[in-house]
C-alpha positions as CSV (number, residue, x, y, z in Angstrom):
1,M,103.1,33.1,151.5
2,E,99.5,33.3,150.3
3,L,97.5,30.0,150.1
4,D,96.6,30.4,146.4
5,Y,100.3,30.8,145.4
6,K,101.9,27.7,143.9
7,E,105.6,27.6,144.5
8,Y,107.9,27.4,141.4
9,Q,110.4,24.6,141.0
10,L,113.0,23.7,138.4
11,R,111.5,22.5,135.1
12,C,114.7,22.2,133.0
13,E,118.1,23.6,132.2
14,L,119.2,24.8,128.8
15,R,123.0,24.4,128.4
16,G,125.0,25.6,125.5
17,H,126.3,29.1,126.1
18,E,130.0,29.3,126.9
19,D,129.8,32.4,129.0
20,D,127.3,34.5,131.0
21,A,123.7,34.1,129.6
22,R,122.6,37.7,129.2
23,G,119.2,38.1,127.6
24,I,116.0,36.3,127.0
25,C,113.3,36.6,124.3
26,V,110.1,34.6,124.5
27,C,109.2,33.9,120.8
28,G,105.5,33.1,121.2
29,N,104.9,29.4,120.9
30,A,107.9,28.9,118.6
31,G,110.5,28.8,121.3
32,I,113.0,30.9,123.3
33,A,115.9,33.0,122.1
34,T,118.8,33.8,124.4
35,S,121.9,35.9,124.2
36,S,125.3,35.7,125.9
37,W,128.7,37.1,126.5
38,D,129.9,34.3,124.2
39,R,128.8,36.5,121.2
40,T,126.0,34.2,120.2
41,V,122.2,34.2,120.0
42,R,120.8,30.7,120.5
43,F,117.3,29.6,119.7
44,W,115.7,26.8,121.7
45,S,112.5,24.8,120.6
46,L,110.4,22.4,122.6
47,D,111.9,19.0,122.7
48,P,109.4,16.7,120.8
49,S,110.5,13.7,122.9
50,D,110.0,15.5,126.3
51,Q,107.5,18.4,126.4
52,R,109.1,19.5,129.7
53,K,112.3,20.4,128.0
54,Y,113.7,22.6,125.3
55,A,116.4,21.6,122.8
56,P,118.9,23.8,120.9
57,S,117.6,24.6,117.5
58,K,119.9,27.3,116.0
59,I,123.0,29.3,116.8
60,L,123.0,32.8,115.3
61,L,126.6,34.0,114.7
62,G,127.4,37.6,113.6
63,H,128.1,39.8,116.6
64,T,131.8,40.5,117.3
65,S,131.3,41.2,121.1
66,F,128.8,40.2,123.7
67,V,125.1,40.2,122.9
68,G,122.5,41.7,125.2
69,P,118.9,42.7,124.3
70,L,116.6,40.7,122.0
71,V,113.2,41.1,120.5
72,W,110.9,38.7,118.6
73,I,109.5,39.5,115.2
74,S,106.2,37.5,114.8
75,P,105.9,35.5,111.6
76,N,105.0,37.6,108.6
77,E,105.6,37.6,104.8
78,E,109.2,38.6,105.2
79,F,109.8,36.2,108.1
80,P,107.5,33.2,107.6
81,E,108.9,31.5,110.7
82,G,109.6,34.7,112.6
83,G,112.7,36.7,113.2
84,I,115.0,38.0,116.0
85,V,116.5,41.5,116.5
86,S,119.6,41.6,118.7
87,G,121.8,44.4,120.0
88,G,125.4,44.1,121.1
89,M,128.5,45.6,122.7
90,D,129.8,46.0,119.1
91,T,127.3,48.9,118.7
92,L,125.3,46.9,116.1
93,V,121.7,45.9,115.8
94,L,121.3,42.7,113.8
95,V,118.1,41.2,112.3
96,W,117.9,37.4,111.9
97,D,115.6,35.2,109.9
98,L,114.7,32.2,112.0
99,R,113.8,30.0,109.1
100,T,117.4,30.1,107.8
101,G,119.3,31.2,110.9
102,E,120.9,33.8,108.8
103,K,121.6,37.5,109.5
104,V,119.5,39.6,107.0
105,Q,120.2,43.1,108.2
106,T,123.0,44.9,109.9
107,L,122.0,48.3,111.4
108,E,124.9,50.6,112.0
109,G,124.6,54.0,113.6
110,H,125.1,53.8,117.4
111,K,128.4,54.9,118.7
112,L,128.4,52.7,121.8
113,Q,126.9,49.5,123.2
114,V,123.3,48.8,122.2
115,T,121.4,48.2,125.5
116,A,117.8,47.7,124.4
117,V,115.6,47.0,121.4
118,T,111.9,47.0,120.8
119,L,109.4,47.0,117.9
120,D,107.0,49.8,117.1
121,D,104.5,49.1,114.3
122,G,107.1,47.4,112.1
123,D,109.9,49.8,113.0
124,I,112.8,48.7,115.2
125,V,113.7,51.1,118.0
126,S,117.1,50.7,119.7
127,A,118.7,52.4,122.7
128,S,122.3,52.8,123.5
129,V,124.9,53.9,126.0
130,D,125.5,56.8,123.6
131,C,122.3,58.3,125.1
132,T,120.3,58.1,121.9
133,L,117.2,56.3,120.6
134,R,117.2,55.3,117.0
135,R,114.3,54.3,114.8
136,W,115.0,51.9,111.9
137,R,112.8,51.1,109.0
138,N,113.6,48.7,106.2
139,G,117.2,48.5,107.3
140,Q,117.8,52.2,107.4
141,S,118.0,54.7,110.3
142,I,115.2,57.2,109.7
143,E,115.6,59.2,112.9
144,Y,117.4,59.4,116.2
145,W,117.6,61.8,119.1
146,E,119.3,62.2,122.5
147,A,116.8,60.9,124.9
148,H,118.8,61.2,128.1
149,K,122.0,62.9,129.3
150,A,123.4,59.6,130.4
151,A,123.4,56.0,129.1
152,I,119.9,54.6,128.2
153,Q,119.6,51.1,129.7
154,A,116.0,50.0,128.7
155,V,113.1,50.8,126.3
156,V,109.6,49.4,126.1
157,K,106.5,50.2,124.1
158,L,103.2,50.8,125.8
159,P,100.0,49.4,124.4
160,S,98.9,53.0,123.8
161,G,101.9,53.4,121.4
162,E,104.2,55.6,123.5
163,L,107.8,54.5,124.4
164,V,109.3,54.5,127.9
165,T,113.0,54.7,128.5
166,G,115.1,54.0,131.6
167,S,118.6,55.5,132.1
168,S,121.7,55.8,134.2
169,D,120.5,59.3,135.0
170,T,118.1,57.5,137.4
171,T,114.9,58.6,135.5
172,L,112.3,57.1,133.3
173,K,111.0,59.1,130.3
174,L,107.7,58.8,128.5
175,W,108.0,59.6,124.7
176,R,105.3,60.5,122.2
177,G,107.3,60.5,119.0
178,K,110.5,62.4,119.7
179,S,108.8,64.5,122.4
180,C,109.2,63.7,126.1
181,V,105.8,64.1,127.7
182,H,106.8,63.1,131.2
183,T,109.9,62.3,133.3
184,F,109.6,59.9,136.2
185,V,111.8,60.8,139.1
186,G,112.3,58.6,142.2
187,H,115.0,56.0,141.9
188,S,118.4,56.9,143.4
189,D,120.5,55.0,140.9
190,T,120.5,53.6,137.3
191,V,117.2,52.4,136.0
192,R,118.2,49.1,134.5
193,G,115.0,47.2,133.4
194,L,111.5,48.1,132.4
195,A,108.3,46.1,131.8
196,V,104.6,46.9,131.1
197,M,102.2,45.9,133.9
198,S,98.9,45.2,132.2
199,S,96.3,47.9,132.9
200,L,98.4,49.5,135.7
201,G,101.5,51.1,134.3
202,I,105.2,50.6,134.1
203,L,107.6,48.5,136.2
204,S,111.2,49.6,136.7
205,A,114.2,47.8,138.2
206,S,117.1,49.8,139.5
207,H,120.7,49.6,140.7
208,D,119.3,51.0,144.0
209,G,118.0,47.5,144.7
210,S,114.3,48.5,144.4
211,I,111.5,47.8,142.0
212,R,108.8,50.4,141.3
213,L,105.4,50.4,139.7
214,W,104.5,53.7,138.2
215,A,101.2,55.1,136.9
216,L,101.6,56.8,133.5
217,S,101.0,60.1,135.3
218,G,104.3,59.6,137.1
219,E,102.8,58.5,140.5
220,V,104.6,55.7,142.3
221,L,101.9,53.1,142.9
222,M,104.1,50.5,144.6
223,E,107.7,49.9,145.7
224,M,109.0,46.4,146.1
225,V,112.1,46.1,148.2
226,G,113.8,42.8,149.0
227,H,116.9,42.4,146.7
228,T,120.2,43.1,148.4
229,S,122.0,44.3,145.3
230,I,121.4,45.6,141.8
231,V,118.2,44.6,140.1
232,Y,118.9,43.9,136.5
233,S,115.6,42.8,135.0
234,I,111.8,42.9,135.6
235,D,108.8,41.2,133.9
236,S,105.1,40.8,134.6
237,H,102.5,38.2,133.8
238,L,98.7,38.5,133.2
239,S,98.2,36.6,136.4
240,G,99.5,39.7,138.3
241,L,102.8,38.0,139.2
242,V,106.1,39.9,138.8
243,V,109.6,38.4,138.5
244,S,112.9,40.2,139.0
245,G,116.5,39.2,138.5
246,S,119.4,40.5,140.5
247,E,123.1,40.7,141.2
248,D,122.3,39.0,144.6
249,C,122.0,35.7,142.8
250,S,118.2,35.4,143.2
251,A,115.1,35.6,141.0
252,K,112.3,36.9,143.2
253,I,108.6,36.5,142.5
254,W,106.2,39.2,143.7
255,K,102.5,39.2,144.2
256,D,100.7,42.5,145.2
257,G,104.0,44.0,146.1
258,V,105.1,41.2,148.4
259,C,107.9,38.8,147.6
260,V,106.3,35.3,147.7
261,Q,109.3,33.3,146.6
262,S,113.0,33.8,146.1
263,I,114.8,31.3,143.8
264,E,118.5,30.9,144.5
265,H,120.9,30.6,141.5
266,P,124.6,29.8,141.3
267,G,125.4,33.3,139.9
268,C,123.8,36.6,139.2
269,I,120.6,36.8,137.2
270,W,120.9,39.0,134.2
271,D,117.4,38.5,132.9
272,A,114.1,36.9,133.8
273,K,111.0,36.5,131.7
274,F,107.6,34.8,131.9
275,L,106.4,32.3,129.3
276,D,102.7,32.7,128.3
277,N,101.7,29.7,130.6
278,G,103.3,31.5,133.6
279,D,106.5,29.5,133.7
280,I,109.7,31.6,134.3
281,V,112.9,31.7,132.3
282,T,116.1,32.9,133.9
283,A,119.5,33.8,132.4
284,C,122.4,33.3,134.8
285,S,126.0,34.3,134.9
286,D,127.0,30.6,135.0
287,G,125.9,30.4,131.3
288,V,122.8,28.3,132.0
289,I,119.3,29.2,131.0
290,R,116.8,27.7,133.5
291,I,113.0,27.3,133.3
292,W,110.9,27.3,136.5
293,T,107.3,26.0,136.7
294,S,104.5,25.9,139.2
295,H,102.8,23.1,137.1
296,Q,103.3,19.8,138.9
297,D,103.4,17.8,135.6
298,K,106.3,19.8,134.3
299,I,108.6,19.8,137.4
300,A,112.0,18.2,136.8
301,D,112.6,14.7,138.0
302,S,114.2,14.0,141.4
303,L,117.7,13.4,140.0
304,E,117.6,16.8,138.2
305,L,116.4,18.5,141.3
306,E,119.1,16.9,143.4
307,S,121.7,18.0,140.9
308,Y,120.5,21.6,141.0
309,A,120.6,21.5,144.8
310,S,124.1,20.3,144.6
311,Q,125.1,23.1,142.3
312,I,123.7,25.6,144.8
313,S,125.5,24.0,147.7
314,Q,128.8,23.9,145.8
315,Y,128.4,27.5,144.7
316,K,127.7,28.6,148.3
317,R,130.7,26.6,149.5
318,S,133.0,28.2,146.9
319,R,132.0,31.6,148.2
320,K,131.9,30.8,151.9
321,R,134.6,32.2,154.2
322,V,135.4,31.1,157.7
323,G,137.5,33.3,159.9
324,G,138.4,35.3,156.9
325,L,139.6,32.2,155.0
326,K,138.0,30.7,151.9
327,L,136.4,27.4,152.9
328,E,137.4,25.5,149.8
329,D,141.0,26.5,150.3
330,L,141.2,25.0,153.8
331,P,143.0,21.6,154.3
332,G,141.1,18.5,155.1
333,L,141.4,16.3,158.2
334,E,144.6,14.7,156.7
335,A,146.4,17.9,157.8
336,L,146.1,16.8,161.4
337,Q,148.5,13.9,160.7
338,V,151.3,16.4,160.6
339,P,152.6,17.3,164.1
340,G,152.7,21.0,165.2
341,T,155.9,22.9,165.7
342,S,155.0,24.8,168.9
343,D,152.6,24.7,171.8
344,G,149.4,26.5,171.0
345,Q,149.9,26.5,167.2
346,T,146.5,26.7,165.5
347,K,145.1,25.2,162.3
348,V,141.8,25.7,160.7
349,I,140.5,22.5,159.0
350,R,137.6,21.9,156.6
351,E,135.1,19.5,158.0
352,G,132.1,19.2,155.7
353,D,130.7,22.7,155.1
354,N,132.4,24.1,158.2
355,G,135.8,25.3,159.3
356,V,137.1,23.9,162.6
357,A,140.0,25.3,164.6
358,Y,142.6,23.0,166.3
359,A,145.5,23.8,168.6
360,W,148.7,21.8,169.0
361,N,149.2,20.3,172.5
362,L,152.9,20.0,172.8
363,R,152.9,18.0,176.0
364,E,150.5,15.3,174.7
365,Q,151.7,15.6,171.1
366,K,148.2,15.9,169.6
367,W,145.8,18.4,168.1
368,D,143.1,19.6,170.4
369,K,139.8,20.7,168.9
370,I,139.0,24.3,169.8
371,G,135.7,24.7,168.1
372,E,133.9,25.7,164.9
373,V,135.0,28.9,163.2
374,V,132.1,31.2,162.5
375,D,131.4,32.1,158.9
376,G,132.5,35.5,157.6
377,P,131.1,37.4,154.6
378,D,130.8,35.6,151.3
379,D,134.0,35.7,149.2
380,N,132.5,37.1,146.0
381,M,129.8,39.2,147.6
382,K,130.7,42.8,148.3
383,R,131.1,43.4,152.0
384,P,128.4,45.8,153.2
385,L,129.1,49.5,153.0
386,L,128.1,52.3,155.3
387,D,129.2,55.8,154.6
388,G,131.7,54.5,152.0
389,I,133.4,52.1,154.4
390,E,133.3,48.3,154.2
391,Y,132.4,46.3,157.3
392,D,131.8,42.6,158.0
393,Y,128.3,43.4,159.1
394,V,125.9,46.4,158.9
395,F,122.9,45.6,161.1
396,D,119.5,47.2,161.1
397,V,118.6,48.2,164.7
398,D,115.0,49.0,165.6
399,I,115.1,51.1,168.8
400,G,111.3,51.3,168.8
401,D,109.2,54.2,170.2
402,G,108.6,55.4,166.7
403,E,112.3,55.9,166.1
404,P,113.7,55.2,162.6
405,I,115.7,52.1,161.9
406,R,119.4,52.8,162.6
407,K,122.5,51.3,160.9
408,L,125.0,49.6,163.1
409,P,128.4,48.7,161.5
410,Y,130.6,46.0,163.0
411,N,133.8,44.1,162.2
412,R,134.4,40.7,163.9
413,S,137.8,41.9,165.0
414,D,136.2,44.8,167.0
415,N,135.4,44.7,170.7
416,P,131.6,44.7,170.8
417,Y,131.5,46.8,174.0
418,A,133.7,49.5,172.3
419,T,131.4,49.3,169.2
420,A,128.3,49.7,171.3
421,D,129.8,52.7,173.1
422,K,130.9,54.5,169.9
423,W,127.6,53.8,168.1
424,L,125.4,55.0,171.0
425,L,127.5,58.1,171.1
426,K,127.3,58.6,167.4
427,E,123.5,58.1,167.3
428,N,123.0,60.3,170.5
429,L,121.2,57.4,172.2
430,P,121.1,56.7,176.0
431,T,123.9,54.4,177.4
432,A,121.1,52.4,179.0
433,Y,120.9,50.5,175.7
434,R,124.5,49.4,175.9
435,Q,124.1,45.8,177.1
436,Q,121.2,45.2,174.7
437,I,123.3,46.4,171.8
438,V,126.3,44.2,172.9
439,E,124.0,41.1,173.1
440,F,122.4,42.0,169.7
441,I,125.9,42.2,168.1
442,L,127.1,38.9,169.6
443,Q,123.9,37.0,168.7
444,N,123.8,38.3,165.1
445,S,127.5,37.9,164.4
446,G,127.6,34.3,165.8
447,Q,130.0,35.2,168.7
448,K,127.9,33.7,171.4
449,N,131.0,32.6,173.3
450,F,132.8,36.0,173.3
451,N,135.1,36.5,176.2
452,L,135.5,40.0,177.4
453,D,139.1,41.3,177.6
454,S,139.4,42.5,181.2
455,S,142.1,45.0,180.1
456,F,139.6,46.8,177.8
457,R,139.2,50.5,178.6
458,D,136.3,52.6,177.4
459,P,137.5,54.8,174.6
460,Y,135.8,57.9,176.0
461,T,135.8,57.5,179.8
462,G,138.9,55.4,180.3
463,S,137.0,53.1,182.6
464,N,136.6,49.3,182.3
465,A,133.8,47.9,180.1
466,Y,130.4,47.6,181.6
467,I,129.7,44.0,182.8
468,P,126.1,43.1,183.7
469,G,125.6,43.3,187.4
470,E,128.3,45.8,187.9
471,P,127.8,49.6,188.1
472,S,128.6,51.6,185.0
473,S,130.6,54.7,185.3
474,L,129.8,56.0,181.8
475,S,129.0,59.7,182.3
476,A,125.9,61.2,180.9
477,A,128.0,64.2,179.8
478,V,129.6,62.0,177.1
479,A,126.3,61.5,175.3
480,A,126.0,65.2,174.8
481,K,129.2,65.4,172.7
482,P,128.3,66.4,169.1
483,T,128.6,63.6,166.6
484,F,128.3,63.7,162.8
485,K,126.9,61.3,160.3
486,H,128.7,62.3,157.1
487,I,131.8,64.3,158.1
488,P,134.7,64.5,158.1
489,K,135.3,62.9,154.7
490,K,138.3,60.6,154.7
491,G,139.9,59.1,151.6
492,M,139.5,60.0,148.0
493,L,136.8,59.2,145.4
494,V,137.6,58.1,141.9
495,F,135.9,57.2,138.6
496,D,137.1,53.6,137.8
497,V,134.5,52.2,135.4
498,A,135.5,52.1,131.7
499,Q,134.1,50.8,128.4
500,F,137.5,49.8,127.0
501,D,136.1,48.2,123.8
502,G,134.2,51.4,123.0
503,I,137.2,53.6,123.8
504,L,139.4,51.6,121.4
505,K,136.7,51.5,118.8
506,K,136.4,55.3,118.9
507,I,140.2,55.8,118.7
508,T,140.3,53.5,115.6
509,E,137.5,55.4,114.0
510,F,139.2,58.7,114.5
511,N,142.5,57.3,113.3
512,N,140.8,56.1,110.1
513,A,139.4,59.6,109.6
514,L,142.9,61.0,109.9
515,L,144.3,58.5,107.5
516,S,141.7,59.5,104.9
517,D,142.5,63.2,105.2
518,P,145.7,64.0,103.2
519,E,146.3,67.1,105.3
520,K,146.1,65.2,108.6
521,Q,147.4,61.9,107.6
522,K,150.8,62.5,109.4
523,L,148.9,62.7,112.7
524,S,147.6,59.2,112.5
525,L,148.8,56.2,114.5
526,T,151.0,53.6,112.8
527,E,150.0,49.9,113.0
528,P,152.6,49.3,115.7
529,E,151.3,52.2,117.7
530,L,147.7,51.0,117.4
531,S,148.9,47.6,118.5
532,R,150.7,49.1,121.5
533,L,147.6,51.0,122.5
534,G,145.7,47.7,122.5
535,A,148.4,46.2,124.7
536,I,148.0,49.1,127.2
537,V,144.2,48.5,127.3
538,K,144.7,44.8,127.9
539,I,146.9,45.5,131.0
540,L,144.4,48.1,132.3
541,K,141.5,45.6,131.9
542,D,143.3,43.0,134.1
543,T,142.8,44.7,137.4
544,S,143.6,41.6,139.4
545,H,147.3,42.0,138.3
546,Y,147.7,45.7,139.0
547,H,150.1,44.9,141.8
548,C,152.6,43.2,139.3
549,S,151.9,44.4,135.8
550,K,154.2,47.0,134.2
551,F,154.2,49.7,131.5
552,A,157.1,51.2,129.6
553,D,158.0,54.9,129.2
554,I,157.0,54.7,125.5
555,D,153.4,53.8,126.6
556,V,153.1,57.1,128.5
557,A,154.8,59.0,125.8
558,L,152.4,57.6,123.2
559,L,149.3,58.9,125.0
560,L,150.9,62.3,125.7
561,K,151.8,62.6,122.1
562,L,148.2,62.0,121.0
563,L,147.0,64.5,123.6
564,N,149.2,67.1,122.1
565,S,148.9,66.4,118.4
566,W,145.4,65.1,117.7
567,P,142.6,67.5,116.8
568,L,140.7,68.7,119.8
569,A,137.5,67.0,118.7
570,M,139.2,63.6,118.7
571,I,141.1,63.5,122.0
572,F,138.4,62.5,124.4
573,P,138.9,58.7,124.1
574,V,142.6,59.3,124.6
575,I,141.9,61.3,127.8
576,D,139.6,58.4,128.9
577,I,142.4,55.9,128.6
578,L,144.6,58.3,130.7
579,R,141.7,58.6,133.2
580,T,141.8,54.8,133.8
581,S,145.6,54.4,133.5
582,V,146.4,56.8,136.3
583,L,144.7,54.3,138.7
584,H,147.4,51.7,137.8
585,P,150.3,52.1,140.3
586,D,153.1,51.6,137.7
587,W,151.5,54.0,135.2
588,A,151.0,56.6,137.9
589,T,154.7,56.4,138.8
590,L,155.8,56.6,135.2
591,L,153.5,59.5,134.4
592,L,154.7,61.5,137.4
593,K,158.3,61.2,136.2
594,H,157.1,62.8,132.9
595,V,155.0,65.4,134.6
596,E,157.9,66.5,136.8
597,A,160.5,66.1,134.1
598,E,162.8,69.1,133.6
599,N,163.7,68.2,130.0
600,G,161.4,68.0,127.0
601,I,160.8,65.1,124.7
602,Q,160.2,65.1,121.0
603,V,156.5,65.7,120.6
604,K,154.9,68.2,118.2
605,D,152.2,70.7,118.8
606,E,149.6,70.7,116.1
607,H,150.1,74.4,115.4
608,Q,153.6,75.1,116.5
609,P,156.0,72.2,116.2
610,C,158.6,72.4,119.0
611,L,160.2,70.6,121.9
612,I,157.6,70.4,124.7
613,S,157.7,68.9,128.2
614,E,155.0,66.5,129.3
615,K,154.2,68.9,132.1
616,Y,153.3,71.4,129.4
617,V,151.2,68.7,127.6
618,V,149.2,67.9,130.8
619,M,148.5,71.4,131.9
620,E,147.9,72.6,128.3
621,T,145.5,69.7,127.7
622,I,143.5,70.9,130.7
623,K,143.5,74.5,129.4
624,K,142.5,73.6,125.8
625,V,139.7,71.2,126.7
626,T,138.1,73.7,129.1
627,K,138.4,76.7,126.7
628,D,135.0,77.9,125.4
629,P,133.3,76.5,123.6
630,A,134.3,73.3,125.3
631,I,133.4,69.9,123.9
632,P,131.4,68.0,126.6
633,A,133.1,64.7,126.1
634,N,136.5,66.3,126.5
635,L,135.4,68.2,129.6
636,L,133.9,65.1,131.3
637,T,136.9,62.8,130.6
638,S,139.5,65.4,131.6
639,I,137.9,66.4,134.9
640,R,137.6,62.7,135.8
641,A,141.2,62.1,134.8
642,V,142.3,64.8,137.1
643,T,140.0,63.5,139.9
644,N,141.6,60.1,139.6
645,L,145.0,61.5,140.2
646,F,144.0,61.8,143.9
647,K,144.1,58.0,144.1
648,N,147.9,58.1,144.4
649,P,149.6,60.2,147.1
650,C,152.6,60.8,144.8
651,Y,150.4,63.3,142.9
652,Y,149.4,65.3,146.0
653,N,152.3,67.9,145.6
654,W,151.4,68.5,141.9
655,L,147.7,68.7,142.6
656,H,148.3,71.1,145.5
657,K,150.6,73.3,143.5
658,N,148.1,73.6,140.6
659,C,145.0,73.6,142.7
660,S,143.9,77.2,141.8
661,E,144.5,76.8,138.1
662,I,142.7,73.4,137.9
663,L,139.6,74.6,139.9
664,D,139.4,77.7,137.7
665,A,139.6,75.7,134.5
666,F,136.7,73.4,135.5
667,S,134.6,76.0,137.3
668,S,131.9,76.1,134.6
669,C,131.0,72.5,135.2
670,Y,128.7,73.0,138.1
671,S,126.2,74.9,136.0
672,S,126.2,72.3,133.2
673,P,122.9,70.6,132.5
674,N,124.9,67.3,132.3
675,K,124.6,65.6,135.6
676,N,127.7,63.5,135.0
677,L,129.7,66.7,134.7
678,Q,128.1,68.2,137.8
679,L,129.0,65.1,139.8
680,S,132.5,65.0,138.5
681,Y,133.1,68.6,139.5
682,S,131.7,68.0,143.0
683,T,133.9,65.0,143.4
684,L,137.0,67.0,142.4
685,I,136.0,69.7,145.0
686,L,135.5,67.0,147.7
687,N,138.9,65.4,147.0
688,Y,140.5,68.8,147.1
689,S,138.9,69.5,150.5
690,V,140.4,66.3,151.9
691,L,143.9,67.1,150.5
692,L,143.9,70.7,151.6
693,I,142.8,69.9,155.1
694,E,145.7,67.5,155.3
695,R,148.0,70.2,153.9
696,K,146.6,72.9,156.3
697,D,146.4,75.3,153.4
698,E,144.0,78.0,154.5
699,Q,144.0,79.9,151.1
700,G,143.4,76.7,149.2
701,Q,140.6,75.6,151.6
702,S,139.0,79.1,151.1
703,Q,138.9,78.6,147.3
704,V,137.4,75.1,147.6
705,L,134.9,76.3,150.2
706,S,133.7,79.1,147.9
707,A,133.3,76.6,145.0
708,A,131.4,74.1,147.2
709,L,129.1,76.9,148.5
710,V,128.2,77.9,144.9
711,I,127.2,74.3,144.1
712,A,125.2,74.0,147.4
713,E,123.3,77.1,146.6
714,E,122.4,76.1,143.0
715,E,118.9,74.8,142.7
716,N,119.3,72.8,139.5
717,V,122.2,70.6,140.8
718,D,121.9,66.8,140.9
719,V,121.3,65.4,144.4
720,D,124.6,63.5,144.6
721,S,126.6,66.5,143.3
722,K,125.0,68.7,146.0
723,F,125.6,66.1,148.7
724,R,129.4,65.9,147.9
725,A,129.6,69.7,147.9
726,L,128.0,69.8,151.3
727,V,130.3,67.1,152.7
728,A,133.2,69.2,151.5
729,I,131.8,72.3,153.3
730,G,131.2,70.3,156.5
731,S,134.6,68.7,156.4
732,L,136.4,72.0,155.8
733,M,134.4,73.6,158.7
734,L,135.1,70.7,161.1
735,E,138.7,70.0,160.4
736,G,139.9,72.8,158.2
737,L,140.8,76.4,158.9
738,V,137.8,78.2,157.3
739,R,134.9,77.8,159.7
740,R,134.8,81.6,160.3
741,I,134.9,82.3,156.6
742,A,132.0,79.9,156.0
743,L,129.9,81.7,158.7
744,E,130.6,85.0,157.0
745,L,129.4,83.6,153.7
746,D,126.1,82.6,155.4
747,V,126.6,78.9,155.5
748,E,123.9,78.8,158.1
749,S,121.2,79.5,155.5
750,I,122.6,76.7,153.3
751,A,122.6,74.3,156.2
752,K,118.9,75.1,157.0
753,A,117.8,74.7,153.4
754,A,119.6,71.4,153.2
755,K,118.2,70.2,156.5
756,A,114.7,70.8,155.1
757,S,115.4,68.7,152.0
758,K,113.2,65.6,151.2
759,E,116.4,63.8,150.3
760,A,117.5,62.0,153.4
761,K,121.3,62.3,152.9
762,I,121.0,66.0,152.1
763,A,119.0,66.6,155.2
764,E,121.5,64.6,157.3
765,I,124.5,66.6,156.0
766,G,122.6,69.8,156.5
767,A,122.0,68.8,160.1
768,D,125.8,68.1,160.5
769,I,126.7,71.6,159.1
770,E,124.0,73.3,161.3
771,V,125.7,71.8,164.4
772,L,129.0,73.3,163.3
773,T,127.4,76.8,162.9
774,R,126.5,76.7,166.6
775,K,129.8,75.3,167.7
776,S,131.7,77.7,169.9
């Protein structure tokens, strides 16, 4: 830490929100406005009795769903005490007069959640998940345009007058009026937050865990890496300091690209902003707004600091696991008063912040202390992922000698010698590193007292594990065995994220349109049907009870009826509900019965009323939504719905039987300019490769291979889409029946081109495929 940096400490806490605190707006010297999942905007003013603190001043009520972005309107003739603009999940932009606390304008126009708002010379500019920017003047929408092909997450105005947007398509765009004058490419995931860095350029925060500083020319001036999860927000101060907020429960402060302080919070940080004096405001998922200061005269008193330390300790304890068990769920020492039932029976007891194991001594009738149980991964933190698989640990290993950092996955239940052997083989590294790797694993996983199982046999040579001081019989020939980084693909990929409120809102909107059209009124949903649809969505939202929640046959029939009877332009939100519902085990089982049903049920075709089976409805839906000219929203939701069917093995027969028809129906998606469509099609291809390898279907594998090769050869395909297509090709060549066909189709050229890519994962899978082209 630099000598001239003064560490931030807690100044005060602002309590009042009843759910996650989501957004922050610094309102000059007037105060601070905050938004929340509790549907409110709250305004806080300096406490006249204690200048260190802020007191609640006004609660602004008007949004019908959670509130996110905020922007401050400086005092003027219309708003003598200033105003606030807020955007919400309810698709509305609301304007508030701070003098009265009343809502003075409701700006309607966006179709989905409003994610960002800013001011531009008196106009309000808003961004939305619906991919558009809208400009509002005097309460009216005067223009809007599609700014990205995916959800827009952030918008800021530059001092020069241009706008910059950040999107889920991983890019930033610089706008002059409605014209995009530059696209910034570099992040590998959603761009979530933006901020202006005075005299330098634009700061961006991303789901890829990084922060970037861009020159307006598009050059990356600096990359800041330190967060271990999604970075939600970013802000800068005239002093040159930068603050970021993240899913990893920290607010990090950066100076000259280096993290100089990380402030722990008892929850994720949705937003972080600087006050003019350099103090920092954070909005946390525990509902509390906190202000942090480097000014000694503003630091909270000792009791407040101790209270906050206690909050952090309690939060960590609630997330801590020992031996796979949640610490707070472990019994206390009183549990040792109960005798054991058999010799050697074990109990794990909570002692302070640790878990301690005891074993029952039958002969002496007492509990013998075994030792402390080493902590496992945090309960609510995602376990680290490598190549799509969760592990207890994923270590960074520096081999040295100019070699790149390698990733070493490890589970506490694994034998470290076996892990070292497999990893060295996979990385094509000398077996001389073996003992060093084992010691590294034991030290970094806390297993210093690991006892080697003498019965352990090396998985490749069949010999006993190497023990220091004894000769190793691991043959050098084993290290030459080809290994692959990304293939074969195991398991299926799905699209499980859903904006349920937006989906229901769109269905209600379409239903109202049908009701107002005399000719189509009969197609509309009744009030009981709308209510039932809401009940379906409520069950789907509650993922924690998927193992026990149930649906009725009429629920499935209701959705299939809408698919068959509603106008083509209105069915995409219905398909989207179907997409998420097939991930529910009970719904999947019920739908399969309908799909395989021999008999029809009473549903009417829009053009030819008749008795139609659900199988007809499902396949006919695929056909009609993919027929030219296809509606993009229909195409995207339907291909993702079919892809999600791979989640449940009960659909494998149906998917296998209809493979050719389904792939043909969606074959145009790879050439779509919509990256989401490209990715969905590649995911469908990848899932089919896994299924058809398992089914040993050479003809089907051939069709999937051909489709994947077309994607891999296409220049204008998104990186992730190309990667999944290449993984499908490699998996089919390695474990399928079509290696010879792939060679005949010049897969070698595709592998070489991929290997030369600047994108690391494309180059890696290219190298995997190149090895297969040389395999005898």
